[in-house]
N, C-alpha and C positions, 0 to 999 in steps of 0.2 A: 345420155341424151336428156336434155332439159325441156320440159313442156311448159308453154306459156298459156295462161288462162285469162279470159276476159274478166274484169272486175265483177260484173253482175253475177256471173256464174259462181265465182268464189264466194261472194257474199251470200248467195242463196244456199250453197252447200253448207257454209258455216252456220247459217241460221237454222237449218234442219238439224244439224248435229247438236247445236246448243239447246234445241227444244226436245232433244231426246229422240228424234226421228230415227227409225231403224236404218241400217246400212242399205237395205233394199231400196228405200226411198231415195237415198243419195245416189245410188246406182242409176235409178230411173232418170234423175235430173241430168247426170253426166251422159247417159245414153241418148238423151233427147238432144244433146248438143253435138255439132259436127267436130268440136274440139276433141283431141285425143284424150283418152281416159287417164286419170291420175289416181294413184293409190289413195285410199281413204285416210291414211295416216297424215297425209299432207294437208287434209281439210280439217283436222282436229281443232276444236275451238280453243281459244285462250282460256285457261282455268278461271273460274268465277272469282277466286281470291285475288288473282293478278289483275283482273278487270276492276275489282274494288280498289286495289292500290292505285291504279291509274286514275280512277275517279277522285280519290282522296287527294291526289297530287295535282289535280286540275288539268288532266289530259285525257285522251281517249285512245281506243285501240287503233283508230284510223289516222292518228297524228303521226308525223314523221318520227322515225326512230334513229338512234345512234348507239353503237356498242363500244365499250371500252374494256380491253383485256389487260390483266396484270399477271405476268408470268410468276414472279417470286411469290405473290400472294395466292396464285392459282385461282383467279376469279375473273368472271366476265360480268360487267355491269350493263344494265339496260337503262337507257335514257330516252325520254319522250318529250317532244316539244309541247309546252304548256300554252295556255291561252294568252299569256303575255309575250309569247315569242321565245322565251328562254327554255332550254332543255332542263328537265327535272329528272332526278334519279328515281326510278321505279322499283328496281329489283336487282339483286346480285346473285349470280349462279356460281356454284363451285365447279372448278375444272377437275375432271376425273383424271386426266393425264395430258401432259405436254412433254415434249422431249427436247434434248439438247442442253445448252447453257444459256445464261443471260447474254444478250447481244443479238445483233441482226443475223438473218439467214444469208449465207454467202453463195452456196452452191447446192446443186441437186445432190441428194443423198447424205448431206451433213447432219440430218435429223434435227436441224435447228427450227424451232418455231419462230416465225419472223416477228420483227418489231418495226413499227412505222405507222403511217396513215394510209389506209386503203379504202377503195370505193367498191361497193357491191351493188351492181344493177340487178334487175330482176332475172336477167338471163343466167346469172350465176347461182340461182337457187336450184337445187337438185332434189326433186321428190323421189327419184329412183336410185338413191345412193346405196352402195353396198353396205354403208354404215348407217342404216335406218333412214335418216334425212340429213341433208347437209347444205352448206353454201360455200362457195369459193371466195376467200377473202380478197383475192385480186393480186396476190404475189406472182411475179415481181411487178412492183409499181415503177414509176419514173425514177425514183431515187435508187431503187435496187438495180435497175438497168444501167443507170449512170455509173454504178460501181462494178459493173460486170457480173452481178449476181445472177445465178441460174436456178432453175427449178420451176415447178408448176403444181397445180392441184393442191394447194394448201387450204385445208378445209376447217370449218367448224362442223363437227359431225357427231354421230352417236357412238355407241360402244365406249370402251375405256382403253383404247390402244392408239398410240400416236407414233408417227414417223415424221414429225414436223408439223402436225396439226393440233387443233384444240379439240380433244376428245371429251365429250360431255355426258355420256350415257344416253340411251335412247329416249327416256322420259324427258330429260332436261332439254335435249336438242329439239324434241317435238314441240315444247313450249316456245323455245327461241324461234324456231321456224314459223310457228303460228303468229308470233308477234311481228316478225318481219313481213310475213305474208299480208297481214291486215294493214300494215303501213303502205305496202305497195298498192293494195286495193283502195286505200284512201287517196292515192295520187302521188305518193313519193316515187321518184324515178330511180333513185339509188340512195343507199344509206352509207354513212361513214363507219369504218371499223378501225378504231385506234388500238394499237397493240404496244404495250410498254414493258420494260424489264421489271419494273416495280412501281408502286405508287410514287408519283413524281413530287415527293415532298422535299423540302429543304434538307431535312435530316438525312434522307436516303441519298440525296445528291452529295452531301458532305461525306457520308460514310463510304461512298463508292468513287471518291474523287481521284483515286490513283488507278482506276480500271482503264485498260486500253480503249474502251468504248465511250469514255466520258465525254468526248467532244460530240459524238453522235447523240448521246443521251441529253446533252444540253440543247441540241436542236429539238428533240422530242419534247423537252420540258417547255420550251418556248411555245409550242403549240398547245401543250396541256395547260399552261398558265393562261393562255388566251381563252380557252374554253372555260376554265374555272372562274375567270374574272367576269365574263359577261354572259356565259351560258349559251353561246352561239357556236354552231359548227364552224371550225376554222377553215378558211379557204386556203388550201395547201397547194404549193407549187414547188418546183425544184429548179434551182439556178446554180450552175457551176458545181453540181454534185452535192448541194446542200438544200435542206428543207427551207422554204420561205413561206411566209404567211401574209396574206393581203390584209391591210389595215381595215378596221371596221368603217363602214360608210358614215356612221354617226360619230362625230368628233368627240363627243362626251364619252361614248363607249370606248373609243380608242384610248382616250386619256385614262380610263379605268384599267385597260389592259396594260398600258405602260407602267402605271403606278404599281399594279399588282406584281408584275414581273420584276421591277426594280426592288420591291420589298422582299421578294423571294431571293433575289441575288444577294441582298444585304444579309438575310438570315443565314444563307449558306456561308458567306464570308465570316460572319460572327461565330458560327459553329466551328469553323476551321480554326479561327483565332483563339477560341476558348479551349481548344484541345480535343475536339471530337475525334474518335478513332477512325482510321481508314481501313476498310475491309475489302476482301475479294470473296464473292459468293460462288462456290463451285458445286457442280452436280455430276453424278455419274452419268445420268441421262434423264434430265428433266425431273419433274415432281408431280404431285397431285395434292388437292386440297385436303386438309385434315378431316373434313367431314366424311370424305370417301374412305380415308385411311381408317377412321374409327369404325365405319360400317364393315369394312373388310375384316378388321380385328375381331368383330363380333360374329363373323362367319357369314355375313350377308354376301350373296353372290353378285359380283360386279361384271361377270362375263369375262371376255378376253382382255386381260390387263397386260399391256406391253411392258416387257422387262421389269417385272415386279421386284427382282433382286436389286435393281438400281435405286429403288426408292429408299433403301436404308442409308444411302449416301447422298441424299438430296439436300441442297441448301446448306452445305458446310461452309461456315465463315472462317476465313483465314485473316487474321489481323496483320495488316501491312504496316500501319503506324499505330502504336499504342495510344490510348487516350491519356491526356495529361489532366491531372486534377486541377480544377480551377482554383486560383488563389483566393483566399477569403479577404474580401475588401471590408475594412472596418472604418466607419466614418470618423473623421477627426474629433467630432463632438463626443464620440463614444470613448475612443482610446485616451483622449486627454483627461477624461474623468477617471479612467482606470488608473492612471499614474499619479493622480492628484494626491497630495499628502494626506488629505482627510478621507480618502477613498478606502472603504473596508476591503475591497478587492485588492487594492494595491498592497495593503498591510498583510493580507493573507498570502498573496503570491510572492511578495518581496519583503520579508521581515527585515527590520533594521536597515533598510535601504534608504540612503539619503541622496537625492539628486545632486549632481555636481554643482549646479547653480545655487544650491543651498549650503554647500560646505564652506568652512573657513579656508581661505587660500594659504597653504603653508609656504614658508620661505623656500624650501627645497622640495620640489615635486619629484619624487624618485622615479627613475626609469631603470629598466633592467631589473636586476635583483635588488631586493631591499638591503641585502648585506653589504653591497658596494656603497650604498648611500649616495649615488651620483645624482646631482641636481639636474633639473631640466634647464639647460643653459639659457634659452630665450626668456625664461621666466625669472630664474634665480639671479642671474647676473645684473639685469637692469634694476631689480629690487634692491640689491645690495648697494648699487651706485647711488640710488635715490636716498637710501638711509644714511649712507656715508656723507653725502653732500648736505643733508639736513642736520648732521651732527648727532643723530639718534643712535648711530652704530659706531662704536669705537674702532680704531684701526686694527687692533689685534683680532677682532672678530672677522674683519675682512681677510686678514692674513690667514686665519685658520680655515677660512672657507675657500681660499684660492686653490688649495691642493686639488680637491675633486673637480672644481670648475676648470682649472687648467687642463686636467686630464680630459674633461669633456670637450674643451676647446680644441685640443690636439686631435681628437677623433674626427 
């Protein structure tokens, strides 16, 4: 069951906690309201350090929020709208556990953590979660339904156990929940949750170009590029089973988006042309951020960790196309100096070498083995004719030369 609270009550409760007021005072405030009681953990204030980060980046706790999740890197980013209207990055949280493989969720029970663009209204916030606190990301969305995908209750929640969710641990999800709560209190009706297989860089796209999901990921990258280019939440739609994105109302901003996306496509093409390796990344059952793995290795308790044995086989890369070494391009101005007669490098690397254009042309340029002494017919025979006609070469010399020339002509 999800409880909805009026903004003034939430702000009053948060203020009391921020001032160090005892839980008894908070209980009195809640009791004085006809609204159903909510656990105090859902009213926990945003940490002061995070509020300081928001202030440093020109935003506030009440400003609209947007979340971006990356499965391969096991991270969730918090973005807040700044005073200039652009979203700014505030903080990155490590994911303690996600499950499945890279790629979208297809059906209930496949343990896949979904990928795509999701909308989270306030009704999907759950202060009474079995996993401390949580919110439903909104799977399946219109894209998922268009492809017949099934399932429900995909959450960002506490603890460190996942069956298709983003498990963050209790302390981390408490802060994420507080950040979302204050954005709702500030008037945001719903926030966008973007879920990606990995950071949508040109290099990652080139490396995963042979994956069966690459067409789907190209759609995700189009939306990711739009956000990166202008810092505005992309307006997402689904047409004929594909993600679509409405153009920016400002023509100048739309031009920025188009230019950014084209540049990214060019970078991907260049990486492929230059021989970037193609890989497939496989998992036994999802992964977790190295931050949590390091804590667990030191003996820190993480609580219930789902399938810990699978983490030993997380993120195994299989090379599908090996990388090709890039050919070294040497400018003509450089290599021409290398081979010049007065070049020290030329004499060092090629002692006693005389370029063909500097050699004296012999009468008979041997081909084959030197023992045969066969002349090169196109060179030797015309030379002999010219010498004979000029009178510089007596007839016996021609006669003595005809033997090998005739042999060459017969060949």
